[in-house]
Gaussian input, Z-matrix of N, CA and C with variables (Angstrom, degrees):
# hf/3-21g

backbone

0 1
 N
 C     1     B1
 C     2     B2     1     A1
 N     3     B3     2     A2     1     D1
 C     4     B4     3     A3     2     D2
 C     5     B5     4     A4     3     D3
 N     6     B6     5     A5     4     D4
 C     7     B7     6     A6     5     D5
 C     8     B8     7     A7     6     D6
 N     9     B9     8     A8     7     D7
 C    10    B10     9     A9     8     D8
 C    11    B11    10    A10     9     D9
 N    12    B12    11    A11    10    D10
 C    13    B13    12    A12    11    D11
 C    14    B14    13    A13    12    D12
 N    15    B15    14    A14    13    D13
 C    16    B16    15    A15    14    D14
 C    17    B17    16    A16    15    D15
 N    18    B18    17    A17    16    D16
 C    19    B19    18    A18    17    D17
 C    20    B20    19    A19    18    D18
 N    21    B21    20    A20    19    D19
 C    22    B22    21    A21    20    D20
 C    23    B23    22    A22    21    D21
 N    24    B24    23    A23    22    D22
 C    25    B25    24    A24    23    D23
 C    26    B26    25    A25    24    D24
 N    27    B27    26    A26    25    D25
 C    28    B28    27    A27    26    D26
 C    29    B29    28    A28    27    D27
 N    30    B30    29    A29    28    D28
 C    31    B31    30    A30    29    D29
 C    32    B32    31    A31    30    D30
 N    33    B33    32    A32    31    D31
 C    34    B34    33    A33    32    D32
 C    35    B35    34    A34    33    D33
 N    36    B36    35    A35    34    D34
 C    37    B37    36    A36    35    D35
 C    38    B38    37    A37    36    D36
 N    39    B39    38    A38    37    D37
 C    40    B40    39    A39    38    D38
 C    41    B41    40    A40    39    D39
 N    42    B42    41    A41    40    D40
 C    43    B43    42    A42    41    D41
 C    44    B44    43    A43    42    D42
 N    45    B45    44    A44    43    D43
 C    46    B46    45    A45    44    D44
 C    47    B47    46    A46    45    D45
 N    48    B48    47    A47    46    D46
 C    49    B49    48    A48    47    D47
 C    50    B50    49    A49    48    D48
 N    51    B51    50    A50    49    D49
 C    52    B52    51    A51    50    D50
 C    53    B53    52    A52    51    D51
 N    54    B54    53    A53    52    D52
 C    55    B55    54    A54    53    D53
 C    56    B56    55    A55    54    D54
 N    57    B57    56    A56    55    D55
 C    58    B58    57    A57    56    D56
 C    59    B59    58    A58    57    D57
 N    60    B60    59    A59    58    D58
 C    61    B61    60    A60    59    D59
 C    62    B62    61    A61    60    D60
 N    63    B63    62    A62    61    D61
 C    64    B64    63    A63    62    D62
 C    65    B65    64    A64    63    D63
 N    66    B66    65    A65    64    D64
 C    67    B67    66    A66    65    D65
 C    68    B68    67    A67    66    D66
 N    69    B69    68    A68    67    D67
 C    70    B70    69    A69    68    D68
 C    71    B71    70    A70    69    D69
 N    72    B72    71    A71    70    D70
 C    73    B73    72    A72    71    D71
 C    74    B74    73    A73    72    D72
 N    75    B75    74    A74    73    D73
 C    76    B76    75    A75    74    D74
 C    77    B77    76    A76    75    D75
 N    78    B78    77    A77    76    D76
 C    79    B79    78    A78    77    D77
 C    80    B80    79    A79    78    D78
 N    81    B81    80    A80    79    D79
 C    82    B82    81    A81    80    D80
 C    83    B83    82    A82    81    D81
 N    84    B84    83    A83    82    D82
 C    85    B85    84    A84    83    D83
 C    86    B86    85    A85    84    D84
 N    87    B87    86    A86    85    D85
 C    88    B88    87    A87    86    D86
 C    89    B89    88    A88    87    D87
 N    90    B90    89    A89    88    D88
 C    91    B91    90    A90    89    D89
 C    92    B92    91    A91    90    D90
 N    93    B93    92    A92    91    D91
 C    94    B94    93    A93    92    D92
 C    95    B95    94    A94    93    D93
 N    96    B96    95    A95    94    D94
 C    97    B97    96    A96    95    D95
 C    98    B98    97    A97    96    D96
 N    99    B99    98    A98    97    D97
 C   100   B100    99    A99    98    D98
 C   101   B101   100   A100    99    D99
 N   102   B102   101   A101   100   D100
 C   103   B103   102   A102   101   D101
 C   104   B104   103   A103   102   D102
 N   105   B105   104   A104   103   D103
 C   106   B106   105   A105   104   D104
 C   107   B107   106   A106   105   D105
 N   108   B108   107   A107   106   D106
 C   109   B109   108   A108   107   D107
 C   110   B110   109   A109   108   D108
 N   111   B111   110   A110   109   D109
 C   112   B112   111   A111   110   D110
 C   113   B113   112   A112   111   D111
 N   114   B114   113   A113   112   D112
 C   115   B115   114   A114   113   D113
 C   116   B116   115   A115   114   D114
 N   117   B117   116   A116   115   D115
 C   118   B118   117   A117   116   D116
 C   119   B119   118   A118   117   D117
 N   120   B120   119   A119   118   D118
 C   121   B121   120   A120   119   D119
 C   122   B122   121   A121   120   D120
 N   123   B123   122   A122   121   D121
 C   124   B124   123   A123   122   D122
 C   125   B125   124   A124   123   D123
 N   126   B126   125   A125   124   D124
 C   127   B127   126   A126   125   D125
 C   128   B128   127   A127   126   D126
 N   129   B129   128   A128   127   D127
 C   130   B130   129   A129   128   D128
 C   131   B131   130   A130   129   D129
 N   132   B132   131   A131   130   D130
 C   133   B133   132   A132   131   D131
 C   134   B134   133   A133   132   D132
 N   135   B135   134   A134   133   D133
 C   136   B136   135   A135   134   D134
 C   137   B137   136   A136   135   D135
 N   138   B138   137   A137   136   D136
 C   139   B139   138   A138   137   D137
 C   140   B140   139   A139   138   D138
 N   141   B141   140   A140   139   D139
 C   142   B142   141   A141   140   D140
 C   143   B143   142   A142   141   D141
 N   144   B144   143   A143   142   D142
 C   145   B145   144   A144   143   D143
 C   146   B146   145   A145   144   D144
 N   147   B147   146   A146   145   D145
 C   148   B148   147   A147   146   D146
 C   149   B149   148   A148   147   D147
 N   150   B150   149   A149   148   D148
 C   151   B151   150   A150   149   D149
 C   152   B152   151   A151   150   D150
 N   153   B153   152   A152   151   D151
 C   154   B154   153   A153   152   D152
 C   155   B155   154   A154   153   D153
 N   156   B156   155   A155   154   D154
 C   157   B157   156   A156   155   D155
 C   158   B158   157   A157   156   D156
 N   159   B159   158   A158   157   D157
 C   160   B160   159   A159   158   D158
 C   161   B161   160   A160   159   D159
 N   162   B162   161   A161   160   D160
 C   163   B163   162   A162   161   D161
 C   164   B164   163   A163   162   D162
 N   165   B165   164   A164   163   D163
 C   166   B166   165   A165   164   D164
 C   167   B167   166   A166   165   D165
 N   168   B168   167   A167   166   D166
 C   169   B169   168   A168   167   D167
 C   170   B170   169   A169   168   D168
 N   171   B171   170   A170   169   D169
 C   172   B172   171   A171   170   D170
 C   173   B173   172   A172   171   D171
 N   174   B174   173   A173   172   D172
 C   175   B175   174   A174   173   D173
 C   176   B176   175   A175   174   D174
 N   177   B177   176   A176   175   D175
 C   178   B178   177   A177   176   D176
 C   179   B179   178   A178   177   D177
 N   180   B180   179   A179   178   D178
 C   181   B181   180   A180   179   D179
 C   182   B182   181   A181   180   D180
 N   183   B183   182   A182   181   D181
 C   184   B184   183   A183   182   D182
 C   185   B185   184   A184   183   D183
 N   186   B186   185   A185   184   D184
 C   187   B187   186   A186   185   D185
 C   188   B188   187   A187   186   D186
 N   189   B189   188   A188   187   D187
 C   190   B190   189   A189   188   D188
 C   191   B191   190   A190   189   D189
 N   192   B192   191   A191   190   D190
 C   193   B193   192   A192   191   D191
 C   194   B194   193   A193   192   D192
 N   195   B195   194   A194   193   D193
 C   196   B196   195   A195   194   D194
 C   197   B197   196   A196   195   D195
 N   198   B198   197   A197   196   D196
 C   199   B199   198   A198   197   D197
 C   200   B200   199   A199   198   D198
 N   201   B201   200   A200   199   D199
 C   202   B202   201   A201   200   D200
 C   203   B203   202   A202   201   D201
 N   204   B204   203   A203   202   D202
 C   205   B205   204   A204   203   D203
 C   206   B206   205   A205   204   D204
 N   207   B207   206   A206   205   D205
 C   208   B208   207   A207   206   D206
 C   209   B209   208   A208   207   D207
 N   210   B210   209   A209   208   D208
 C   211   B211   210   A210   209   D209
 C   212   B212   211   A211   210   D210
 N   213   B213   212   A212   211   D211
 C   214   B214   213   A213   212   D212
 C   215   B215   214   A214   213   D213
 N   216   B216   215   A215   214   D214
 C   217   B217   216   A216   215   D215
 C   218   B218   217   A217   216   D216
 N   219   B219   218   A218   217   D217
 C   220   B220   219   A219   218   D218
 C   221   B221   220   A220   219   D219
 N   222   B222   221   A221   220   D220
 C   223   B223   222   A222   221   D221
 C   224   B224   223   A223   222   D222
 N   225   B225   224   A224   223   D223
 C   226   B226   225   A225   224   D224
 C   227   B227   226   A226   225   D225

   B1=1.4513
   B2=1.5369
   B3=1.3119
   B4=1.4613
   B5=1.5234
   B6=1.3096
   B7=1.4564
   B8=1.5317
   B9=1.3209
   B10=1.4599
   B11=1.5119
   B12=1.3076
   B13=1.4449
   B14=1.5064
   B15=1.3135
   B16=1.4591
   B17=1.5195
   B18=1.3248
   B19=1.4584
   B20=1.5301
   B21=1.3364
   B22=1.4598
   B23=1.5251
   B24=1.3251
   B25=1.4602
   B26=1.5235
   B27=1.3181
   B28=1.4621
   B29=1.5209
   B30=1.3192
   B31=1.4603
   B32=1.5298
   B33=1.3230
   B34=1.4588
   B35=1.5293
   B36=1.3159
   B37=1.4654
   B38=1.5210
   B39=1.3179
   B40=1.4634
   B41=1.5283
   B42=1.3432
   B43=1.4628
   B44=1.5356
   B45=1.3350
   B46=1.4557
   B47=1.5128
   B48=1.3251
   B49=1.4651
   B50=1.5341
   B51=1.3323
   B52=1.4613
   B53=1.5244
   B54=1.3253
   B55=1.4633
   B56=1.5249
   B57=1.3183
   B58=1.4667
   B59=1.5223
   B60=1.3136
   B61=1.4729
   B62=1.5197
   B63=1.3250
   B64=1.4644
   B65=1.5273
   B66=1.3321
   B67=1.4664
   B68=1.5249
   B69=1.3167
   B70=1.4606
   B71=1.5306
   B72=1.3448
   B73=1.4609
   B74=1.5340
   B75=1.3302
   B76=1.4684
   B77=1.5334
   B78=1.3205
   B79=1.4643
   B80=1.5321
   B81=1.3317
   B82=1.4652
   B83=1.5273
   B84=1.3171
   B85=1.4628
   B86=1.5223
   B87=1.3350
   B88=1.4636
   B89=1.5189
   B90=1.3131
   B91=1.4571
   B92=1.5242
   B93=1.3243
   B94=1.4612
   B95=1.5257
   B96=1.3109
   B97=1.4644
   B98=1.5239
   B99=1.3284
   B100=1.4706
   B101=1.5241
   B102=1.3158
   B103=1.4561
   B104=1.5191
   B105=1.3372
   B106=1.4602
   B107=1.5281
   B108=1.3303
   B109=1.4657
   B110=1.5278
   B111=1.3300
   B112=1.4670
   B113=1.5235
   B114=1.3277
   B115=1.4557
   B116=1.5163
   B117=1.3315
   B118=1.4641
   B119=1.5258
   B120=1.3030
   B121=1.4659
   B122=1.5270
   B123=1.3304
   B124=1.4628
   B125=1.5210
   B126=1.3061
   B127=1.4648
   B128=1.5180
   B129=1.3310
   B130=1.4558
   B131=1.5262
   B132=1.3317
   B133=1.4649
   B134=1.5334
   B135=1.3159
   B136=1.4676
   B137=1.5217
   B138=1.3289
   B139=1.4615
   B140=1.5287
   B141=1.3390
   B142=1.4635
   B143=1.5208
   B144=1.2996
   B145=1.4693
   B146=1.5242
   B147=1.3239
   B148=1.4632
   B149=1.5309
   B150=1.3354
   B151=1.4621
   B152=1.5279
   B153=1.3433
   B154=1.4693
   B155=1.5299
   B156=1.3171
   B157=1.4630
   B158=1.5257
   B159=1.3215
   B160=1.4665
   B161=1.5306
   B162=1.3280
   B163=1.4532
   B164=1.5082
   B165=1.3235
   B166=1.4630
   B167=1.5289
   B168=1.3223
   B169=1.4646
   B170=1.5237
   B171=1.3182
   B172=1.4667
   B173=1.5228
   B174=1.3201
   B175=1.4645
   B176=1.5312
   B177=1.3273
   B178=1.4702
   B179=1.5201
   B180=1.3167
   B181=1.4696
   B182=1.5279
   B183=1.3408
   B184=1.4582
   B185=1.5289
   B186=1.3113
   B187=1.4645
   B188=1.5221
   B189=1.3264
   B190=1.4672
   B191=1.5320
   B192=1.3185
   B193=1.4667
   B194=1.5272
   B195=1.3385
   B196=1.4613
   B197=1.5197
   B198=1.3260
   B199=1.4575
   B200=1.5222
   B201=1.3247
   B202=1.4541
   B203=1.5185
   B204=1.3243
   B205=1.4565
   B206=1.5283
   B207=1.3122
   B208=1.4568
   B209=1.5321
   B210=1.3134
   B211=1.4671
   B212=1.5200
   B213=1.3222
   B214=1.4603
   B215=1.5226
   B216=1.3335
   B217=1.4588
   B218=1.5181
   B219=1.3175
   B220=1.4564
   B221=1.5189
   B222=1.3000
   B223=1.4510
   B224=1.5207
   B225=1.3246
   B226=1.4720
   B227=1.5098
   A1=109.07
   A2=116.77
   A3=122.08
   A4=111.03
   A5=114.70
   A6=121.08
   A7=109.11
   A8=116.70
   A9=121.39
   A10=109.20
   A11=116.28
   A12=120.41
   A13=112.31
   A14=113.65
   A15=121.10
   A16=107.49
   A17=115.89
   A18=121.23
   A19=108.00
   A20=115.23
   A21=122.11
   A22=107.58
   A23=116.35
   A24=121.61
   A25=109.00
   A26=116.56
   A27=121.20
   A28=106.81
   A29=116.39
   A30=120.98
   A31=112.89
   A32=118.24
   A33=119.89
   A34=112.16
   A35=117.83
   A36=120.97
   A37=112.51
   A38=117.10
   A39=121.92
   A40=110.99
   A41=116.22
   A42=120.14
   A43=112.58
   A44=116.36
   A45=119.61
   A46=115.05
   A47=118.23
   A48=120.62
   A49=111.77
   A50=117.16
   A51=125.21
   A52=114.77
   A53=118.11
   A54=120.67
   A55=110.99
   A56=116.52
   A57=120.77
   A58=111.81
   A59=116.49
   A60=120.29
   A61=109.81
   A62=116.35
   A63=120.69
   A64=112.27
   A65=117.39
   A66=121.24
   A67=113.40
   A68=118.14
   A69=121.48
   A70=111.47
   A71=117.11
   A72=119.75
   A73=114.45
   A74=117.45
   A75=119.92
   A76=112.55
   A77=117.50
   A78=124.47
   A79=113.39
   A80=114.99
   A81=121.16
   A82=110.60
   A83=116.68
   A84=121.79
   A85=113.58
   A86=114.23
   A87=122.21
   A88=108.52
   A89=115.94
   A90=122.00
   A91=108.69
   A92=116.49
   A93=122.06
   A94=108.76
   A95=117.07
   A96=120.56
   A97=111.32
   A98=117.28
   A99=122.11
   A100=109.93
   A101=116.63
   A102=122.05
   A103=110.97
   A104=115.48
   A105=119.97
   A106=108.21
   A107=117.09
   A108=120.75
   A109=112.93
   A110=117.06
   A111=121.55
   A112=112.15
   A113=116.85
   A114=120.62
   A115=112.83
   A116=117.23
   A117=122.42
   A118=109.98
   A119=115.86
   A120=121.75
   A121=106.72
   A122=117.23
   A123=120.05
   A124=112.81
   A125=115.28
   A126=121.29
   A127=108.31
   A128=115.56
   A129=119.69
   A130=108.93
   A131=117.34
   A132=120.61
   A133=110.97
   A134=116.62
   A135=122.14
   A136=111.68
   A137=117.01
   A138=122.77
   A139=109.36
   A140=117.27
   A141=120.48
   A142=114.09
   A143=117.51
   A144=120.94
   A145=112.55
   A146=117.85
   A147=122.26
   A148=113.27
   A149=117.76
   A150=121.35
   A151=111.45
   A152=115.06
   A153=121.40
   A154=111.32
   A155=117.32
   A156=123.41
   A157=112.76
   A158=116.99
   A159=120.52
   A160=111.77
   A161=117.15
   A162=121.38
   A163=115.65
   A164=118.18
   A165=120.52
   A166=112.15
   A167=116.73
   A168=120.33
   A169=110.58
   A170=116.41
   A171=122.46
   A172=110.53
   A173=116.76
   A174=121.99
   A175=113.41
   A176=117.92
   A177=120.27
   A178=113.70
   A179=118.64
   A180=121.30
   A181=111.62
   A182=117.81
   A183=120.11
   A184=112.74
   A185=116.86
   A186=121.21
   A187=113.60
   A188=117.30
   A189=123.52
   A190=109.90
   A191=115.76
   A192=120.17
   A193=112.29
   A194=116.89
   A195=121.26
   A196=109.94
   A197=115.47
   A198=121.99
   A199=107.90
   A200=116.09
   A201=122.35
   A202=108.29
   A203=116.50
   A204=121.53
   A205=109.37
   A206=116.30
   A207=119.59
   A208=108.27
   A209=119.05
   A210=122.39
   A211=112.85
   A212=116.68
   A213=120.61
   A214=111.72
   A215=116.58
   A216=120.49
   A217=114.38
   A218=117.78
   A219=121.80
   A220=110.14
   A221=116.48
   A222=121.09
   A223=108.81
   A224=116.44
   A225=120.37
   A226=110.69
   D1=139.90
   D2=-178.41
   D3=-71.75
   D4=147.57
   D5=177.59
   D6=-67.95
   D7=142.91
   D8=177.29
   D9=-96.14
   D10=142.30
   D11=-179.32
   D12=-142.63
   D13=-178.28
   D14=178.01
   D15=-140.10
   D16=133.00
   D17=177.63
   D18=-111.09
   D19=134.68
   D20=178.72
   D21=-125.18
   D22=125.46
   D23=-179.31
   D24=-117.80
   D25=128.69
   D26=173.90
   D27=-79.20
   D28=100.94
   D29=-172.91
   D30=-64.10
   D31=-24.06
   D32=179.95
   D33=-80.06
   D34=-24.28
   D35=176.42
   D36=-86.62
   D37=-22.56
   D38=-176.75
   D39=-71.22
   D40=128.79
   D41=179.07
   D42=-96.22
   D43=2.16
   D44=175.84
   D45=76.72
   D46=33.50
   D47=179.95
   D48=-73.88
   D49=-21.20
   D50=176.44
   D51=69.65
   D52=11.65
   D53=176.97
   D54=-60.81
   D55=-37.05
   D56=-179.21
   D57=-64.81
   D58=-36.10
   D59=179.34
   D60=-63.70
   D61=-44.15
   D62=179.31
   D63=-68.93
   D64=-28.34
   D65=-177.09
   D66=-81.46
   D67=-17.46
   D68=-175.39
   D69=-77.94
   D70=118.83
   D71=-177.33
   D72=-75.51
   D73=-13.52
   D74=-176.51
   D75=-119.94
   D76=12.25
   D77=173.47
   D78=57.04
   D79=52.33
   D80=176.76
   D81=-77.85
   D82=-37.76
   D83=-169.84
   D84=-98.00
   D85=151.02
   D86=174.33
   D87=-141.87
   D88=166.07
   D89=176.30
   D90=-81.95
   D91=129.54
   D92=177.92
   D93=-76.31
   D94=144.24
   D95=177.70
   D96=-86.43
   D97=-11.20
   D98=179.65
   D99=-91.90
   D100=136.48
   D101=179.14
   D102=-77.17
   D103=147.41
   D104=171.37
   D105=-91.62
   D106=-174.44
   D107=-177.38
   D108=-65.38
   D109=-21.80
   D110=178.08
   D111=-82.18
   D112=-9.63
   D113=-177.27
   D114=88.19
   D115=15.49
   D116=179.40
   D117=-104.90
   D118=155.88
   D119=172.29
   D120=-97.14
   D121=102.02
   D122=-176.22
   D123=-74.96
   D124=167.10
   D125=171.70
   D126=-78.15
   D127=156.56
   D128=174.95
   D129=-150.95
   D130=155.82
   D131=-179.72
   D132=-78.21
   D133=90.25
   D134=-178.83
   D135=-72.43
   D136=-27.55
   D137=-178.80
   D138=-131.41
   D139=66.13
   D140=-174.06
   D141=-61.84
   D142=-24.72
   D143=-179.69
   D144=-67.91
   D145=-16.37
   D146=-179.65
   D147=-86.81
   D148=-11.43
   D149=-173.81
   D150=-61.05
   D151=131.63
   D152=178.72
   D153=-112.77
   D154=12.14
   D155=177.81
   D156=54.54
   D157=39.58
   D158=-179.34
   D159=-73.34
   D160=-26.80
   D161=179.10
   D162=85.87
   D163=1.42
   D164=-178.88
   D165=-58.66
   D166=-44.30
   D167=-178.62
   D168=-63.47
   D169=-42.03
   D170=177.76
   D171=-59.71
   D172=-44.72
   D173=-176.97
   D174=-64.67
   D175=-36.58
   D176=-175.41
   D177=-90.39
   D178=-10.38
   D179=-175.05
   D180=-71.09
   D181=113.80
   D182=179.89
   D183=-74.94
   D184=-15.05
   D185=-176.97
   D186=-97.98
   D187=-2.68
   D188=179.41
   D189=50.61
   D190=48.95
   D191=-178.49
   D192=-114.29
   D193=13.66
   D194=-178.20
   D195=-119.34
   D196=135.34
   D197=172.71
   D198=-121.57
   D199=141.55
   D200=177.85
   D201=-119.68
   D202=134.34
   D203=178.61
   D204=-124.30
   D205=141.75
   D206=173.80
   D207=-91.60
   D208=-176.15
   D209=-177.59
   D210=-56.63
   D211=-33.16
   D212=-178.52
   D213=-81.67
   D214=-6.43
   D215=178.81
   D216=87.37
   D217=9.69
   D218=179.15
   D219=-87.59
   D220=149.96
   D221=177.17
   D222=-63.84
   D223=129.14
   D224=-179.04
   D225=-81.12

């Protein structure tokens, strides 16, 4: 069974590059239609129940605005 996780994105730090969306193997993330304060459409966890805490989105984020947690709440 796949590990369960939680992804948290700081929408105000996200510039909307969408690298995290492409990096996610289980399609947790989508582009938000609402603008942040920077005028960007950030990524958001549209399907958080699918997160497997793989850390791919965290690894590719150039803005360091993503945190990944496993079931125990530790940084993945």
